N, C-alpha and C positions, 0 to 999 in steps of 0.2 A: 320459215325456212329462209335461207340466204336469198333465194330467187324472189320470194315475195317481198322481202325487205328491199331488195334492189328495185323491184317494180314500184313499191311505195315511194322510194327516192326519186325515181323517174317521173312518176305522176306529180309529185310536189315540185320537181324542177320545171316541168312543163307549165304548171300553174304559175310559178314564180316568174319565169323568164318570158313566157308568151302570153299570159293573161293578166296577171297582177301588174305587170309593167305598163300596160295600156288601159287598164280598167277605168282610169279617170275619164276616158272618152264618154263614159256613160253619165257622168255627173259633174265634170269640171268644165270651165269655159275653155273654148278652143277657137282660135282665129279662123281656121279652115274647116268648113263643113265637109269638104271632100276628104280631108284627113280623118275627120271624125268617122265618116262613113267607112273609110278603109279600115280603121281600127275596129269598128263594130264587125266588119266582115272577117277580120282576123280572129276576133273572139269566137265567131261561129266556126271557123276552121279549126281552132284549137279545141273546141268542144267535141268536134268530130274525132280529133286525135285522142283526146281523153277517153272517149267512148271505146276506142280500140284497145286501150290499155286496161280498162276496167275488167276485173275478174268476176265479181258478183258473189254474193249479194252486196258485200262491202267492196271497197276499192280493190283490195288484194285478196279477197276470199271470204271465208266464213267469219272472220273476226275483224273488229274495228282496228285500224292501223292509224299511224300518224298521217297518212295520206287522207283519210276520211276527215280527220280533225282540221287539216289544212284546207281542204276543199269547201267545207261547209260555209264559212263566212263569205267567201267570194260568190258562192252559188246563191246565197241570200240576196246579195246585191244584184246579180244577174237576173234572178227569178223575179225580183220586184221591179227592176228598172226596164229590162229589155221588152217585156210584153206591154207594160204600161206606157212607156214613152217612145219606144222605137217600133212598135207594132208587131212584135214577134208573137205568133199564136202561143208558143210555148218554147222553152229551152230544149225540151225533150223530144220534139218531133224527129223521127228517124234516129233517135238515140235511146233505145230501150234500156240498155244497161244503166245509163245515167238516170233515166226516169225511175227505174226500180230502186236504185240507190237513193235518190232524193226522197222517195216515199218512205223508205226505211229510216233515213236520217230524221224525217219529220215525226217518226214514232219513238225515237230514242229520247229519253227524258233530258239528258244533258244537252244534246244537240237542239232539242226543241226549245230549251231555255235560251240558248245562244241565238237561234233563229228569231225567236220572239223579240229579244232585246235589240237586235240589229234592225228588224222590221219596224219596230217602234221609232227608231232614229230616222229611218227612211221615210216613214209616214209623216214625221215632223218636218223633214225637208220638203216633202210634197205639199204639206199644208202652208208652208211659208213661201211657196212658189219658186223653189230652187231651180227647177228645170227651165222655167220662164226667165228668171233673173240671169241665169248663166248663158242664155241664148240657145239652149239646146232645143227647145220646142220650135224656135225659128229655123234652126238648121234642119230639123226633121220635116218641117212643113214643105221643104223643097222637094217636090215630086220628081226631080230629075236624078236624084240619088237613091240608091237601094239601101234600105235600113234593115231589111231582113234578107240576107243572102241565101239563095237557094243552091 
């Protein structure tokens, strides 16, 4: 329907403008650890916003939309990096629609292949010490900053 297509467009716009534009805070060097922490906090906030727009079981209802295909790659990054390097227990705490959606995406054969390929690249980064080399683990070790916004 036109309404669900509009919702898909809005979800993708939120992803592009408010998450993808700052997702480098998870894996790129940054001079300011407080700016990194602020951007990690902004990701948490935007996950809450996305939770509010998810229809279920897919992003816009019963069928896969381009919103689902746009969300998957970024969620692979967040799901791998935020718990492992920033101490988040999960992306999906207090976000049940996103949690159910992510479980569904992990069952989809095409999405599963994309997820696996991206995770392999992230595991390679981990093995080569990317987060240490880029100063991220040093930033996160600063206990004065919040890395898991509540």
